[in-house]
C-alpha positions in Angstrom: 16.9 -8.3 67.1 20.5 -8.2 68.7 24.1 -7.4 66.7 24.6 -11.0 65.9 21.3 -11.7 64.6 22.2 -8.4 62.4 25.2 -9.8 61.2 23.2 -12.9 60.2 20.8 -11.0 58.2 23.4 -9.3 56.6 25.1 -12.1 55.4 22.2 -13.8 54.0 20.5 -11.0 52.6 23.6 -9.9 50.7 24.0 -12.7 49.3 20.5 -13.4 48.3 21.1 -9.9 46.9 23.8 -10.9 44.5 22.3 -14.2 43.3 19.2 -12.1 42.2 21.4 -9.4 40.6 23.6 -12.0 38.6 20.0 -13.8 37.8 18.7 -10.3 36.1 20.9 -11.0 33.1 19.3 -14.3 32.8 15.7 -13.5 32.9 16.6 -10.7 30.6 18.3 -12.4 27.8 15.4 -14.7 28.0 12.5 -11.8 27.8 11.0 -12.5 31.2 10.2 -10.5 34.1 13.1 -11.2 36.9 10.0 -11.1 39.5 9.7 -14.9 38.6 13.4 -15.5 39.3 12.9 -13.6 43.0 10.0 -15.7 43.6 11.6 -18.5 43.1 14.6 -17.4 45.4 11.7 -16.5 48.4 10.5 -20.0 47.5 13.5 -21.9 47.7 14.7 -19.7 51.1 11.0 -20.3 52.7 9.5 -23.1 55.0 9.7 -25.2 51.7 13.0 -25.0 51.4 15.7 -24.2 53.3 13.1 -23.8 55.9 13.2 -19.8 57.0 9.4 -19.3 58.2 7.9 -16.2 57.4 4.0 -15.7 58.0 3.5 -12.2 59.1 0.8 -11.1 56.8 0.6 -7.5 58.4 4.1 -7.0 57.9 4.2 -8.0 54.1 1.3 -6.3 53.7 3.2 -2.7 54.9 6.5 -4.2 53.1 4.6 -4.6 49.9 3.4 -1.2 49.7 6.6 0.0 50.7 8.3 -1.7 47.8 5.4 -0.6 45.6 5.8 2.9 46.1 9.5 2.5 45.2 8.8 1.0 41.9 6.1 3.4 40.7 8.5 6.4 41.5 11.1 4.6 39.7 8.8 4.3 36.7 7.9 7.8 37.2 11.4 9.0 36.9 12.4 7.1 33.8 9.2 7.5 31.8 9.1 10.0 28.9 6.8 12.6 29.1 6.5 13.0 25.3 5.7 9.0 25.4 2.7 9.5 27.8 1.2 13.0 27.2 -0.2 12.0 24.1 -1.7 8.7 25.6 -2.5 9.7 28.8 -6.2 9.8 28.2 -6.3 6.0 26.8 -4.3 4.7 29.6 -6.2 6.6 32.3 -9.1 5.3 30.8 -7.4 1.8 30.7 -6.5 2.3 34.5 -9.8 3.2 35.6 -12.7 1.8 33.3 -11.0 -0.7 32.1 -10.2 -2.0 35.5 -14.1 -2.0 36.4 -14.8 -4.1 33.2 -12.1 -6.4 34.0 -13.5 -6.9 37.7 -16.7 -7.3 36.6 -16.0 -9.9 33.8 -13.4 -12.1 36.2 -16.0 -11.7 39.3 -18.8 -13.2 37.2 -16.8 -15.8 35.6 -15.3 -17.1 39.2 -18.7 -17.2 40.2 -20.4 -18.9 37.4 -17.3 -21.4 36.7 -16.1 -21.7 40.4 -19.0 -21.8 42.6 -16.9 -18.8 44.8 -19.3 -16.4 46.5 -19.8 -13.3 44.8 -17.7 -11.2 47.7 -14.7 -13.4 47.4 -15.4 -13.3 43.6 -14.7 -9.7 43.6 -12.2 -9.6 45.9 -10.1 -12.4 43.3 -11.3 -10.6 40.5 -10.0 -6.9 42.0 -6.8 -8.4 42.9 -5.8 -9.9 39.8 -6.9 -7.0 37.5 -4.0 -4.4 38.1 -1.2 -4.8 35.6 2.3 -4.5 37.3 4.5 -1.6 36.8 7.6 -3.4 37.6 6.9 -6.2 35.4 5.6 -4.0 32.2 8.8 -1.4 32.7 11.1 -4.2 32.9 10.3 -6.8 29.8 8.4 -3.5 27.4 11.7 -1.3 27.7 13.7 -4.3 26.6 11.5 -4.0 23.2 11.6 -1.0 21.0 8.0 0.0 20.8 5.9 2.6 19.3 5.6 5.6 21.3 2.0 5.2 21.5 2.0 1.6 22.7 4.8 2.0 25.3 3.2 5.4 26.9 -0.1 3.6 26.8 1.0 0.6 28.7 3.1 2.8 30.9 0.7 5.3 32.0 -1.9 2.3 32.3 0.7 0.7 34.9 1.4 3.5 36.9 -2.2 4.4 37.4 -4.0 1.3 37.5 -3.0 0.6 41.3 -4.7 3.2 42.8 -8.6 2.4 42.4 -7.5 -1.1 42.6 -6.4 -0.5 46.3 -9.5 1.2 47.1 -11.7 -1.2 46.2 -9.6 -4.3 47.6 -9.1 -2.3 51.2 -13.2 -1.2 50.9 -14.1 -5.0 50.1 -12.0 -6.5 52.7 -13.3 -3.7 55.6 -16.9 -4.3 54.5 -17.3 -1.0 53.5 -19.1 -1.8 50.0 -21.5 -4.2 51.6 -22.1 -1.4 54.6 -22.3 2.0 52.5 -23.0 0.5 48.8 -21.4 1.1 45.2 -22.5 4.8 45.3 -19.9 5.5 48.5 -17.1 3.2 46.6 -17.5 5.0 43.8 -17.1 8.4 45.1 -14.3 7.5 47.1 -12.1 6.1 44.7 -13.0 9.1 42.3 -12.2 11.8 45.7 -8.8 9.7 46.1 -7.5 9.8 42.5 -8.4 13.2 41.9 -6.8 14.4 45.6 -3.7 12.3 44.9 -3.0 13.1 41.6 -3.1 17.0 42.6 -0.9 16.7 45.8 1.5 14.8 43.4 1.2 17.6 40.6 2.2 19.8 43.6 5.0 18.0 45.4 6.4 17.7 41.8 6.5 21.1 40.7 7.5 22.0 44.1 10.2 19.8 43.7 11.5 20.9 40.2 11.0 24.7 40.9 13.4 24.3 44.0 16.1 22.2 42.8 16.3 24.6 39.1 17.4 27.5 42.1 19.7 25.9 44.7 22.7 24.4 43.7 23.4 21.6 45.9 27.3 21.1 47.3 27.8 17.3 45.6 26.2 15.9 42.7 25.2 12.6 44.8 22.3 14.7 46.6 20.7 15.4 43.6 19.1 11.4 43.0 18.8 11.3 47.1 16.2 14.5 47.2 14.8 13.8 43.9 13.4 10.5 45.5 12.3 12.0 48.4 10.2 14.2 47.0 8.8 11.7 45.5 7.9 9.8 48.5 6.7 12.9 50.1 3.9 13.0 47.5 2.8 9.3 48.8 3.0 10.3 52.8 1.2 13.5 52.3 -1.5 12.3 49.9 -1.5 8.9 52.2 -1.7 11.1 55.5 -5.5 12.6 54.2 -6.5 9.4 52.9 -6.1 10.1 49.7 -4.1 8.0 47.1 -0.5 7.9 47.6 0.2 5.6 44.5 -1.4 8.4 42.2 0.7 10.5 44.1 3.9 9.1 44.0 3.7 8.2 40.4 2.8 11.7 39.1 5.0 13.8 41.3 7.6 11.1 39.5 6.9 11.8 36.9 7.1 15.8 36.8 10.2 15.5 38.2 11.8 12.8 35.4 10.9 15.3 32.7 11.7 18.7 34.4 14.9 20.4 33.5 16.9 19.0 36.6 20.6 19.0 37.4 22.3 15.4 36.9 19.2 13.9 35.5 21.2 11.0 34.1 23.1 10.4 37.5 19.3 10.4 38.8 17.6 7.9 36.5 20.8 5.7 37.2 20.1 6.0 41.0 16.3 5.4 40.9 16.6 2.4 38.6 19.2 0.7 41.0 16.6 1.8 43.8 13.6 0.1 42.0 15.8 -3.4 41.4 16.1 -3.3 44.9 12.8 -3.1 45.8 11.5 -5.6 42.9 14.2 -8.0 44.5 13.1 -7.4 48.2 9.6 -7.2 47.4 9.5 -10.9 45.3 11.5 -12.5 48.0 9.7 -11.6 50.6 6.3 -13.0 48.9 8.0 -15.9 47.3 8.8 -16.3 51.5 5.4 -15.6 52.7 4.1 -18.1 49.9 3.6 -21.8 50.8 3.8 -24.4 47.8 3.4 -27.2 50.4 -0.4 -25.3 50.8 -0.9 -25.7 47.7 -3.6 -28.1 46.1 -4.9 -29.2 42.8 -8.2 -26.7 43.9 -5.8 -23.6 44.1 -3.8 -24.9 40.8 -7.1 -25.5 39.0 -8.9 -22.2 40.0 -5.7 -20.2 39.3 -6.1 -21.7 35.8 -9.3 -20.8 35.1 -9.7 -17.2 36.6 -6.1 -16.5 34.9 -7.6 -17.8 31.5 -10.5 -15.6 31.9 -8.5 -12.5 33.3 -6.1 -12.9 30.0 -8.5 -14.2 27.0 -11.7 -12.5 28.0 -11.7 -9.9 30.4 -8.6 -8.1 29.2 -9.4 -8.2 25.0 -12.8 -6.9 26.3 -11.3 -3.8 28.3 -8.7 -3.0 25.3 -11.5 -3.2 22.8 -13.9 -0.9 25.1 -11.0 1.8 25.6 -9.5 1.8 22.4 -12.8 2.2 20.6 -13.1 6.0 21.7 -9.0 6.7 20.5 -8.9 4.8 17.1 -6.4 2.4 18.1 -5.8 -0.3 15.6 -6.8 -3.7 15.9 -3.2 -4.9 15.8 -2.1 -2.5 18.1 -5.6 -4.1 20.6 -3.9 -7.1 20.0 -0.3 -6.3 21.3 -1.8 -3.8 24.1 -4.7 -6.6 25.5 -1.7 -9.5 25.3 1.1 -6.8 27.0 -1.4 -6.4 30.2 1.3 -8.4 32.6 0.6 -9.3 36.1 3.5 -9.1 38.7 3.8 -8.1 42.2 0.8 -6.2 42.1 -1.7 -9.0 42.4 0.4 -11.0 45.2 0.9 -7.8 47.5 -3.2 -7.0 47.0 -3.9 -10.6 47.9 -1.6 -9.7 51.8 -4.5 -7.3 52.3 -7.5 -9.5 53.3 -5.0 -11.5 54.5 -4.0 -9.3 56.9 -7.6 -8.2 57.6 -8.7 -11.7 58.4 -11.4 -12.1 55.6 -12.5 -15.8 55.4 -11.0 -17.5 52.7 -8.1 -15.3 52.1 -5.3 -17.7 52.3 -6.6 -20.0 49.4 -7.1 -16.4 47.9 -3.4 -15.5 48.1 -2.8 -19.2 46.7 -5.1 -19.0 43.7 -3.7 -15.4 43.0 0.3 -16.7 43.4 -0.5 -19.5 41.1 -2.5 -17.2 38.5 0.5 -14.5 38.4 3.3 -16.9 38.1 1.8 -19.0 35.4 0.3 -16.6 33.1 3.2 -13.9 33.8 5.4 -16.5 32.0 2.6 -17.7 29.4 2.5 -13.8 28.2 6.0 -12.5 28.6 7.7 -15.5 26.7 6.3 -14.3 23.3 6.1 -10.6 23.8 8.7 -9.4 21.4 7.8 -11.7 18.4 4.1 -10.5 19.0 5.1 -7.5 19.0 6.9 -7.6 15.3 3.5 -9.5 14.3 1.3 -6.9 15.4 3.7 -4.4 13.8 4.5 -2.0 16.9 8.0 -2.0 16.7 10.1 1.0 15.7 12.7 1.5 14.1 13.4 5.3 15.0 17.2 6.2 15.6 17.8 6.4 19.5 17.9 9.6 21.2 21.0 11.3 22.7 21.4 11.2 26.7 21.9 14.3 28.2 23.7 14.8 31.6 23.6 18.7 33.3 25.4 20.1 36.1 24.9 23.5 37.4 28.0 26.1 37.2 27.4 28.0 40.2 29.7 30.9 39.4 28.2 32.1 36.6 24.3 31.3 35.4 25.2 28.7 33.4 24.7 24.8 33.2 27.2 22.2 31.8 25.8 19.8 29.3 26.9 16.2 28.9 25.9 14.6 25.7 26.7 10.8 24.9 25.8 10.3 20.9 24.4 6.7 20.8 24.0 3.8 17.9 21.6 4.7 15.8 21.3 8.8 16.6 21.9 10.9 13.4 23.9 13.1 15.2 27.0 11.0 14.1 28.3 12.3 11.0 27.0 16.0 11.9 29.9 18.6 11.9 30.0 20.8 14.9 29.0 23.7 13.0 26.1 22.2 11.2 24.1 21.8 15.1 23.1 25.7 14.8 23.0 25.8 18.4 21.7 29.0 20.1 24.0 32.0 20.7 25.2 31.4 24.4 25.8 27.7 23.9 29.1 26.0 22.8 30.8 22.7 22.5 33.7 23.3 24.9 35.3 19.6 24.6 34.7 16.4 23.0 35.6 13.1 24.5 36.4 10.4 22.1 38.5 7.1 22.2 39.6 7.9 26.2 41.5 11.5 24.7 39.6 15.1 24.5 40.2 18.0 22.2 38.3 21.4 21.7 36.5 20.9 18.6 36.9 23.0 15.2 33.3 23.9 13.6 34.4 21.7 10.9 35.1 18.4 13.2 32.5 15.5 12.9 30.8 14.0 15.3 30.9 10.5 15.8 28.8 7.6 17.7 30.0 7.3 21.3 31.6 10.5 21.6 30.9 12.7 24.8 30.1 16.1 24.1 30.6 19.0 26.8 28.1 22.4 25.8 28.3 25.2 28.2 24.9 26.7 28.0 23.4 29.7 29.7 20.1 28.8 31.7 18.3 31.5 29.7 18.9 29.1 26.4 19.6 25.5 28.2 16.3 24.5 27.0 16.6 25.6 23.4 19.7 23.8 23.3 18.6 20.4 24.5 15.7 20.7 22.1 17.8 21.6 19.1 20.4 18.7 19.9 17.1 16.3 20.2 16.0 17.3 17.2 19.2 16.5 15.1 19.7 13.4 17.3 16.5 12.3 15.7 16.0 13.8 12.1 19.8 14.7 11.3 21.5 17.9 10.0 18.7 19.0 8.3 16.1 18.6 11.1 14.0 22.3 11.2 14.1 22.7 7.3 10.5 21.8 6.5 9.6 19.8 9.6 8.5 20.7 13.3 12.1 20.1 15.0 10.7 19.1 18.3 8.5 16.4 16.8 9.4 13.0 18.0 7.8 10.8 15.7 
């Protein structure tokens, strides 16, 4: 590639990026995953559209894994631990036992109804089983779900890639046939446990260092936080553990640590996540060739997608929810909300790059099933959530941004008061912030003033609070409590209870 090629790539790439970003508004308004728009862009640019040729399965495999790393990092960094913690066991069971049940059911269905051999049936089932973090995050975060539902789905989508990647790689390499099921189970356990441990260690180390080092520019914090999550992936992959488990766990720890400039970091990683989604889905659209699709591919995609959506997924949720006492209506919604997206298509590039017999047909079947059933499942999501009673009308939480003050052992907190927060109408004196924390300035309607203790907080106010580092966490907890429960937070109830 010379400089003239680079010029053309930059021209086309920037144009596609602008179109994709503008299309986000359309997809969000329709309640659909934006991946469908990006895939359509890729198809329009590909061999069946404008004629751009892209058929390098090895490159697609590598770029696909890179995109998934960035998407999982964004998901972990923007996921609230208070939602995931009480639902971690349920999400982990869905990601492991649930995935195993889904693979078995879909493989048996593909073998009996479509006449596929057992190896291809299991491979097809494994590729289609995992839910997609990008699809789940982009759709469900537009719907105000109860924390139990949202936390379960986010934990599942963040953790179920790891065991399935191990399974697909092992089948594509022929390890299962050579070494048996016991080897596969041990390999999955090793990769998950060691990957999670590396993620915990990397996340803790990153949080420890960033709390004690004041960087010279605020823009460096998002970069270094993101770098720590990618470091976790590289460290785990380097010793043949699960890099996907490591990056998600590290991101979850860093995203919920008391770090400076958390809001800026969250905005930065959301942008990186969108960029990864756009690049990944457009690339997969380029790799797909609609000219190759036959009625057999469409039929197989419809059948295997129906088995997965209407049989395997409900059985999976029922089997896992029984241990946690989840209601039937919640089970119905969680079963339907297991969205597929780029992950199955990326996983389909593994056997394609390994040269597995029938892998091109498998890729086409997975592409058809993913596109059709993502559209089918995503469209009624908000209405189904309302019908199942899993929506919440809880007050919106306050947004807290923090920056270190280098010359004193204190932090400057910037609090944005959103609509629906119960901070609105509370007098400054009624906040009862701990000693060592005080509101130094309020920004309202493009003007600033130093508040008196009888001044009332209003919607869309920005509060600037200086807090000694020894009381910062206590001050944030108090602000969150008042934002959820109002001025009487802490009287006769646990002020830290998010319910």
